[in-house]
Structure formats: C-alpha cells, structure tokens
C-alpha positions in Angstrom: 102.6 103.7 94.7 98.9 103.5 93.7 97.0 106.7 93.4 94.7 107.4 96.3 91.0 107.3 95.4 90.5 110.6 97.2 92.9 113.1 98.6 92.1 116.2 100.7 94.8 118.9 100.6 94.6 121.6 103.2 90.8 121.8 102.9 89.6 124.9 104.6 86.1 126.5 105.0 85.6 130.0 106.4 82.0 131.4 106.9 82.1 135.1 107.7 85.1 135.5 110.0 84.8 132.0 111.5 87.0 129.2 110.2 84.7 126.1 110.2 87.1 123.6 108.7 90.8 124.1 109.4 93.2 122.7 106.8 92.2 119.0 106.6 94.7 116.8 104.7 94.3 113.0 104.4 94.0 110.3 101.8 91.4 107.5 101.2 92.6 104.4 99.3 90.8 102.2 96.8 89.1 99.2 98.4 89.2 100.8 101.9 86.3 101.5 104.2 87.2 104.8 106.0 85.2 105.9 109.0 84.8 109.7 109.5 83.8 110.4 113.0 83.6 113.2 115.5 81.2 114.9 117.9 78.1 116.8 116.6 79.1 120.1 115.1 82.7 118.9 114.4 82.4 119.6 110.7 81.8 116.1 109.2 78.8 117.1 107.0 80.5 120.3 105.9 83.5 118.4 104.9 81.5 115.8 103.0 79.6 118.5 101.1 82.9 120.0 100.1 84.2 116.6 99.0 81.4 116.2 96.4 81.3 119.8 95.3 78.1 120.8 97.0 79.9 123.5 99.0 82.7 125.7 97.8 86.2 125.4 99.4 87.7 128.5 100.8 91.2 127.1 100.5 92.8 123.8 99.5 91.6 121.2 97.1 90.0 117.7 96.8 91.4 115.3 94.3 89.2 112.4 93.2 91.1 109.8 91.2 93.6 112.7 90.5 90.9 115.1 89.3 90.5 118.4 91.1 87.0 119.2 92.4 87.8 122.9 91.7 89.3 122.8 88.2 88.0 119.5 86.8 84.6 119.2 88.5 82.8 117.0 85.9 85.5 114.3 85.8 86.0 114.4 89.6 82.3 114.1 90.6 81.8 111.4 88.0 83.8 109.1 90.3 81.5 109.6 93.3 78.3 107.9 94.5 76.7 109.2 97.7 73.8 108.7 100.0 73.0 111.2 102.7 70.9 109.5 105.4 67.7 107.9 104.0 67.9 107.5 100.2 64.9 109.2 98.4 63.0 106.8 96.1 59.6 106.8 94.4 57.4 104.6 96.6 54.8 103.9 93.9 57.5 102.5 91.6 59.2 99.1 91.9 62.8 98.8 92.8 63.7 98.0 89.2 61.7 101.0 87.9 63.5 103.3 90.3 66.9 102.0 89.1 65.9 102.3 85.4 64.7 105.8 86.0 68.0 106.8 87.5 69.9 104.9 84.7 68.0 106.9 82.0 69.5 110.1 83.4 73.0 108.8 83.3 74.7 107.7 80.1 76.3 104.3 79.6 74.4 102.3 82.3 73.5 99.0 80.8 70.9 96.4 81.8 73.8 94.1 82.7 75.1 96.8 85.2 71.7 97.0 86.8 71.6 93.3 87.3 75.2 93.4 88.6 74.5 95.9 91.4 71.2 94.3 92.3 73.0 91.0 92.9 75.7 92.8 94.8 73.2 94.2 97.4 71.0 91.0 97.3 67.7 92.5 96.2 66.9 90.1 93.3 63.8 88.7 95.0 62.1 92.0 95.8 63.2 94.0 92.7 59.7 93.9 91.2 57.9 94.9 94.3 56.9 98.6 94.9 59.5 100.5 97.0 56.6 101.6 99.3 56.5 98.0 100.7 60.3 97.9 101.3 61.7 97.8 104.8 64.1 100.6 105.7 67.1 98.2 105.3 65.9 97.2 101.8 65.6 100.9 100.8 69.1 101.6 102.1 70.4 98.7 99.9 68.4 100.0 96.9 70.0 103.4 97.5 73.5 101.8 97.6 72.7 100.0 94.3 71.6 103.3 92.7 74.7 105.0 93.9 76.9 102.3 92.4 75.2 102.1 89.0 77.7 104.4 87.3 80.8 102.6 88.5 82.0 105.2 91.0 85.5 104.9 92.6 84.2 106.4 95.8 81.0 105.8 97.8 80.1 108.3 100.5 77.5 107.2 103.0 76.3 109.7 105.7 74.8 107.7 108.6 74.0 104.6 106.5 72.6 102.6 109.4 70.4 105.4 110.7 67.0 104.1 111.8 67.8 100.4 111.1 67.2 97.6 113.5 70.1 95.3 114.5 69.4 92.9 111.6 69.3 95.7 109.1 72.5 97.2 110.5 74.3 93.9 110.1 73.0 93.5 106.5 74.3 97.0 105.5 77.6 96.3 107.2 78.1 93.1 105.2 77.2 94.8 101.9 79.6 97.7 102.5 82.5 95.3 103.3 81.6 93.2 100.2 81.5 96.1 97.7 84.8 97.5 99.0 86.5 94.1 98.4 84.6 93.1 95.2 84.3 96.4 93.4 87.5 97.9 94.9 85.4 101.0 95.9 86.7 103.4 98.5 83.9 103.7 101.0 83.7 106.8 103.3 81.2 106.4 106.2 80.2 109.3 108.5 78.5 108.0 111.6 78.1 108.5 115.3 77.6 104.7 116.0 81.2 104.0 117.1 80.6 100.2 117.6 79.4 99.9 114.0 82.3 102.0 112.6 84.7 99.6 114.5 83.2 96.6 112.9 82.9 98.1 109.4 86.0 100.2 108.8 89.7 99.6 108.0 90.7 103.0 109.1 89.2 106.0 110.9 89.7 109.8 110.9 88.6 111.7 114.0 87.6 115.3 113.5 87.0 117.9 116.3 86.3 121.6 115.9 87.0 121.4 112.2 90.5 119.8 112.6 91.6 116.3 111.9 93.1 115.3 115.2 93.8 111.6 114.5 93.8 108.9 111.9 94.0 105.3 113.1 94.2 101.8 111.6 91.5 99.5 112.9 91.9 96.4 110.7 94.6 95.2 108.3 98.3 94.5 108.3 99.4 97.8 109.9 97.2 97.1 112.9 98.7 93.7 113.3 102.3 95.2 113.4 101.5 97.5 116.3 102.0 96.7 119.9 98.9 94.9 121.2 97.5 94.8 124.7 97.0 91.1 125.7 95.2 89.4 128.5 96.5 86.1 129.9 94.5 83.8 132.1 96.8 81.0 133.5 97.9 79.2 136.6 99.9 79.7 138.6 99.5 83.3 137.7 102.4 84.6 139.8 104.8 82.2 138.2 103.5 83.3 134.7 104.3 86.9 135.6 107.9 86.0 136.7 108.5 83.9 133.5 107.3 86.7 131.3 109.7 89.1 132.9 112.8 86.8 133.4 112.6 84.8 130.1 110.9 87.3 127.7 111.6 90.7 129.3 107.9 91.5 129.3 106.4 93.5 132.1 102.9 92.6 133.1 100.2 93.8 135.4 98.2 91.3 137.5 94.5 92.0 137.9 92.9 89.2 140.0 93.5 86.0 138.1 94.8 87.5 134.8 97.8 89.4 133.5 97.8 92.2 131.0 100.9 93.1 128.9 102.0 94.5 125.6 103.7 92.7 122.7 103.7 92.4 118.9 101.3 89.9 117.4 104.2 87.8 116.0 105.5 87.2 119.6 102.4 85.4 120.8 103.3 81.8 119.8 106.7 82.1 121.5 105.1 83.5 124.6 102.7 80.5 124.7 105.5 78.0 124.1 107.7 79.5 126.9 104.9 79.5 129.4 103.9 75.9 128.7 107.6 74.8 128.9 107.6 76.2 132.5 104.5 74.0 133.4 102.1 77.0 133.3 98.5 76.0 132.3 97.1 78.5 129.9 93.3 78.9 129.8 93.1 82.0 127.7 95.4 84.4 125.8 93.9 87.1 123.6 93.7 90.8 122.9 92.5 93.1 125.7 91.8 95.7 123.0 90.4 99.1 124.0 87.2 99.7 122.1 86.9 102.5 119.5 84.8 104.3 122.0 87.7 104.3 124.5 90.1 105.6 121.8 87.6 108.2 120.6 87.2 109.7 124.1 91.0 109.4 124.7 91.5 111.6 121.7 88.7 114.2 121.9 88.2 114.2 125.7 85.1 113.2 127.6 83.3 116.6 127.5 82.7 117.2 123.8 80.1 120.0 124.1 81.8 123.3 123.5 
C-alpha cells in the first residue's frame, strides 16, 4: 500500500488545563483534495498550525511523507507548501520578481521550475505586471505558484477562496483540482464554504470541539459503491412503484409525481430496463443526493454555538 502523504497520529493539544485538540488520527493521500471543515472554534486552524510545525503538539505525531514533524522537522516541513488566507506579496514587484525573490531563499529552484508552476496556474500573460495591479484571484494563483516552487508533496490552503468573486472561486477550484491530478500533490483545504468544498474535494473530515467526528468520501470510486438515493420521474408512477417492489425488491417513497429509493450505482441500468419492459415511461432518473451542507448539519447538529 502506498505511503500516505500526511498522517496524523493521536494529535492532541492542551493549553493550560483545557484540551483543545482531542486525539486526531487520519491520513491524507497523494493526489487527493481533502476538505477540513467544522464550525468556528472547532480547532481547524490550531490543527493546521500543528501540521506544519508552527505550534507544538502536546501528544501524538504528524508524519509527512513518513518524516516526523517532531523528530525530523527539516525533512518533514520540506514537503509542505502552505497559504493562510491572502498570500503576502510585494505589490511594487512583478509576479516574476516575487517568485524569483522566493526562489533565491530556497535552494534548487530552477528557472524551468518557475516556468512550470506559472503555466500550471495560468499566469503567463501577467507575470511581468506589478502584483499591485493583480486581482485578488490572480494574487491567490501567484501564492499557489509560490507555494509549489519547491515541489511539495502537500499543499495546505486555509480559506483559499476568501474574498473572491464567483469567477475567481471557479478559477481557484479548477487549479486546485488540476495540480492534485497533474502534480500528484495532496491538497488540504480548510474552508467554511461548504458548497465549494463539495465541488473541490474528494474526501472531507469534519471536526467539532477538537474531535474528528466524521470522514466522508465525496467523489471517487468509494462514493460510487455506496448506496445512493435516487429520484425517479415516470408514468404511471403508481405502477413504477409496484414494479420496483415486486420485480426488484426495492422499496420506494412517492412524493407527488416522483419516487425516491436507494440502490447501488451498478443497479441503475437494470432498474431502467425493467421499468421500460413494463411499459413505464421514464422522464428522469438521477441522484437525489443530500448536499454536503445537509450532511454537515446531520453530523454536528444544527446549533453549533457552544
């Protein structure tokens, strides 16, 4: 089995007598976009600070590409690129000058690597313009380019779409997905925008009161194998319900002119064939998937202020 890009092992943080983070244990894989979500004060930022060695762990360990953040800090942190909210750049310098300035502080970054990351985030046309003229979305992309210069295995983005307009959010989402697949980088995103996390991430971890209370697959093969909630619009709807039950042993719930029921993804073609064979006209069959927002509140409860 391939080594995880990052592994948290019983990560605990105690301040005074209060346990802020309570034994977090989970893995993040290479090429995966992992969403880290939870209500304000849940411990997201504290956990991220411990992940990158900015805050000391009380108990447990963080392994980055197998290197311990506690005993092998230099090698571990070498694998990480990070942006916390808006990246800080020199506005009087061009995008290229900012990247070269950063590259000069880090050994082994070549001109070819600068060109590579600039192409990855699509900033070729504005690279020689001063950063002070960049839009917020362009600055975010330049920040991602800077964070990728040293070939990190893990990119940590805290609120990467903060302050962006819808077009900027879409751009950043596309680049995050692209770099995960093309650079095989594990991307960890902390955000309160659940709709964006749902579109961007393969998997999520939900934290509440310093505890990891759920990890869930959003996209990918594991999600396809799970039972899915489907909605069927067909006529006659009563006959469709009877056929599902008698022929396929599927119980359904009728809501007006549609049926909802659960099945595995692989069963859908057979369901459609069976209904058509019984002279049922199908107008629509698709996932009646609960949104991530629904799942989030199912897990943490509606009232998150404690």
